[in-house]
C-alpha positions in Angstrom: -15.2 11.3 28.2 -13.5 14.5 26.6 -15.5 16.6 24.4 -15.9 15.7 20.8 -14.3 18.3 18.3 -15.8 19.1 15.1 -15.3 16.5 12.4 -16.5 13.8 14.9 -12.8 13.1 16.1 -12.2 12.3 19.6 -8.7 12.5 21.3 -7.8 10.3 24.2 -6.4 9.9 26.7 -5.0 13.4 26.6 -7.1 15.6 28.6 -4.9 18.6 29.9 -2.8 19.1 26.8 -4.3 21.2 24.0 -5.8 19.4 21.0 -3.9 21.4 18.5 -0.6 20.4 20.1 -1.6 16.7 19.8 -2.4 17.2 16.2 0.5 19.2 15.1 3.2 17.9 17.2 3.0 14.0 17.8 5.1 12.5 20.4 8.1 10.8 19.0 8.2 7.1 20.0 10.2 5.8 17.2 13.6 6.9 17.4 14.8 4.2 19.9 13.1 1.1 18.6 15.6 -1.6 18.6 16.8 -2.7 15.0 14.1 -0.5 13.4 14.8 0.3 9.8 13.0 3.7 10.6 15.3 4.3 13.6 16.0 8.2 13.8 12.8 9.0 11.6 10.1 10.8 13.4 6.5 10.2 13.7 5.6 6.6 12.7 2.0 6.1 13.4 -0.6 3.2 13.2 -4.1 2.6 12.9 -6.2 -0.2 14.4 -9.5 -1.2 12.6 -11.8 -1.7 15.6 -15.2 -0.3 14.1 -16.7 -3.6 12.6 -19.9 -5.1 13.8 -18.5 -8.4 14.5 -21.5 -10.5 13.4 -19.4 -13.7 13.3 -18.4 -13.0 17.0 -22.0 -13.3 18.4 -23.2 -13.5 21.1 -20.3 -11.4 22.5 -20.8 -8.6 19.9 -24.7 -8.4 21.0 -23.5 -6.6 24.0 -19.7 -5.5 23.4 -17.4 -4.6 20.6 -15.1 -7.4 19.3 -12.0 -5.4 19.9 -12.6 -5.7 23.8 -13.0 -9.7 23.7 -10.6 -11.1 26.1 -7.8 -13.6 25.3 -5.8 -14.7 28.5 -6.7 -11.6 30.4 -6.2 -8.9 27.8 -8.6 -7.5 25.2 -7.6 -7.9 21.6 -7.4 -3.9 21.3 -4.7 -4.0 24.4 -2.8 -6.8 22.7 -2.5 -5.0 19.5 -1.5 -1.7 21.1 1.2 -3.5 23.2 2.4 -5.4 19.9 2.9 -2.0 18.3 4.7 -0.8 21.2 7.5 -3.5 20.8 8.4 -1.4 17.7 8.4 2.0 19.3 5.0 2.7 17.8 3.0 4.6 20.4 0.9 7.0 18.3 -2.2 4.8 17.3 -5.5 5.8 15.8 -8.5 3.5 16.8 -11.6 3.7 14.7 -14.9 3.0 16.5 -18.6 2.5 15.7 -20.2 -0.6 17.2 -20.3 0.0 21.0 -17.9 2.9 20.5 -18.3 4.1 24.0 -17.1 1.0 25.6 -13.9 1.2 23.4 -13.4 5.1 24.5 -14.0 4.2 28.3 -11.4 1.2 28.0 -8.7 3.5 26.6 -9.4 6.3 29.0 -9.5 3.9 32.0 -6.2 2.4 31.2 -4.6 5.4 29.9 -4.2 4.1 26.5 -2.3 1.1 27.8 0.8 3.6 27.7 0.2 4.7 24.2 -1.2 8.0 22.6 -4.4 6.8 21.4 -6.6 8.8 19.0 -10.1 7.8 18.3 -11.6 8.2 14.7 -15.3 8.2 15.4 -17.7 6.3 13.0 -20.7 6.2 15.1 -22.7 7.7 12.2 -21.8 5.0 9.7 -19.3 2.2 9.9 -17.1 2.8 6.8 -15.2 -0.5 6.3 -11.1 -0.4 6.2 -11.0 1.7 3.2 -13.5 4.4 4.2 -12.3 4.2 7.8 -8.7 4.7 6.6 -9.9 7.9 4.6 -11.8 9.3 7.5 -8.7 9.0 9.7 -6.5 10.8 7.2 -5.9 14.0 9.4 -4.6 11.8 12.2 -2.4 9.6 10.2 -1.1 12.0 7.5 2.7 12.9 7.8 6.0 12.6 5.6 6.5 8.9 6.9 5.0 5.5 6.2 2.2 4.4 8.6 0.9 0.8 9.3 -2.6 -0.5 9.8 -3.8 -3.6 11.4 -6.9 -5.2 12.3 -8.0 -5.6 16.0 -9.0 -9.1 15.5 -5.9 -10.3 14.1 -2.9 -11.5 16.6 0.4 -12.2 15.4 4.0 -12.0 16.2 5.2 -11.0 12.7 8.4 -8.9 13.0 7.2 -5.6 12.0 10.9 -4.4 11.6 11.4 -6.8 8.8 8.0 -5.8 7.2 9.1 -2.3 7.3 12.6 -3.1 5.9 11.1 -5.1 3.1 8.8 -2.2 2.1 11.5 0.5 2.2 14.0 -1.7 0.4 11.7 -2.3 -2.5 10.3 1.3 -2.6 6.6 0.0 -2.5 3.7 2.0 -2.4 2.0 -0.6 -0.1 3.3 -3.7 1.3 1.3 -6.2 3.5 1.8 -9.4 5.3 0.7 -12.8 3.9 1.2 -16.4 4.4 0.6 -19.6 2.8 -2.2 -20.8 5.1 -5.8 -21.9 3.5 -8.5 -19.3 3.3 -11.5 -18.8 1.5 -10.2 -15.9 -0.2 -6.6 -15.3 -1.5 -4.5 -12.6 -3.2 -2.8 -13.6 -6.2 1.1 -12.6 -6.8 3.6 -13.0 -9.5 7.2 -14.5 -8.6 8.4 -11.2 -7.5 5.6 -11.0 -5.0 3.9 -8.1 -6.8 0.0 -8.1 -6.3 -1.8 -9.2 -9.6 -5.2 -10.1 -8.4 -7.4 -11.6 -5.8 -9.6 -14.8 -5.7 -12.8 -16.0 -4.0 -12.2 -19.6 -3.6 -15.7 -20.4 -2.7 -17.3 -18.6 -5.7 -14.5 -18.6 -8.1 -14.7 -14.9 -8.7 -11.4 -13.2 -9.6 -10.5 -9.6 -9.7 -7.5 -7.8 -10.7 -5.3 -6.0 -13.3 -3.1 -9.1 -14.0 -4.8 -12.4 -13.7 -2.1 -14.0 -15.6 1.6 -13.1 -15.3 2.1 -9.6 -16.5 3.1 -9.6 -20.3 6.8 -10.4 -20.8 6.9 -12.2 -17.4 5.8 -15.8 -18.3 2.3 -15.8 -19.4 2.1 -19.6 -18.9 2.9 -19.6 -15.4 0.2 -19.7 -12.6 0.0 -16.9 -10.2 0.8 -17.6 -6.5 -1.8 -17.5 -4.0 -1.2 -16.1 -0.6 -3.5 -15.2 2.4 -4.0 -11.8 3.7 -2.6 -11.2 7.4 -4.2 -7.6 7.7 -1.0 -6.0 8.6 -0.1 -3.2 6.1 2.5 -0.5 5.4 1.4 2.5 3.5 3.4 5.4 2.0 1.8 8.7 3.0 1.0 9.4 -0.6 -1.7 6.8 -0.6 -4.4 9.4 0.4 -3.9 11.3 -2.9 -4.2 8.0 -4.9 -7.3 6.5 -3.5 -10.3 7.0 -5.9 -13.0 5.3 -3.8 -15.1 7.2 -1.4 -17.7 6.6 1.1 -17.8 3.0 2.5 -15.3 0.6 0.9 -12.9 -2.2 1.5 -9.1 -1.7 1.3 -9.2 -4.7 -1.1 -10.7 -2.3 -3.7 -8.1 0.0 -3.4 -5.3 -2.5 -3.7 -6.7 -3.9 -6.8 -7.3 -0.6 -8.3 -3.9 0.6 -7.9 -1.9 -2.5 -8.5 -1.6 -2.0 -12.2 0.1 1.3 -12.0 1.7 1.2 -8.6 4.0 -1.4 -6.8 1.9 -3.3 -4.2 3.8 -6.2 -2.6 3.2 -9.3 -0.4 5.6 -9.9 2.4 5.5 -13.6 3.3 5.8 -14.3 6.9 4.6 -18.1 6.9 5.8 -19.7 10.0 4.9 -16.8 12.3 2.2 -17.2 14.8 -0.9 -15.6 13.6 -4.6 -16.3 14.7 -7.7 -14.7 13.3 -10.1 -14.2 16.3 -13.0 -13.9 14.2 -15.3 -16.3 15.8 -16.0 -17.2 19.5 -14.2 -20.6 19.0 -11.2 -18.8 17.9 -10.5 -17.3 21.3 -9.4 -20.9 22.7 -7.0 -21.3 19.8 -5.5 -17.6 20.4 -5.1 -18.5 24.0 -3.1 -21.5 23.2 -0.9 -19.6 21.1 -0.5 -16.2 22.8 0.2 -15.8 26.6 
């Protein structure tokens, strides 16, 4: 395993190139992505959240990270790295905490599955999605948008379409949603602008607009959509996040939604499996070869 630089960041699988070259000059893998709305723009990066404890995925996670669970011969991590490669995205940050060494070893052994993998080390404390994103800021920050996704979500969502939607609407954040049934939903107005969030089990609601914003039809019910955990962020997000430490990105979305445009992109009808529980593996194997 390569040495750990100060700040707790491990860079893999690059072993010979100097670390400063990696951080200052990311290899461009986006110029030739067929049909990409960002074709010709440099440095599009992504982050895969893989640091979670995976408590719903026991007994596997008693001895392994959930990101290395196998679906038809490939780990969830490998599948998501290869998913990003379809869109020319090969500079990928992966955060680690639970059985972190196993993920790092898998990345090194497989040479990043053909991508440039950078590890954001959370072994001292798991920071959830929001805190994890902030910790990875030095690896993601550039003048281009970036993408995040969860290691345990498999989908065939067309990222080119999501990116084009984000760009055309000049949103701060755009995330994929569907009309599937879940225990928690985001709430949107008729223009797909984020207004709030609801826990369908407890009835708890949060958000700046729990009815339609003033002047847009207060008598209308907001539209419920389920989060797909695939997100496009503008790079200025880092200067706007007010939370610190350990927190969820949901807190950030709801905090910023009143003053900034955050949109849901509905991709209902695409393949999507949340591989959150052991029984979900069989479902995923039936959907993804």
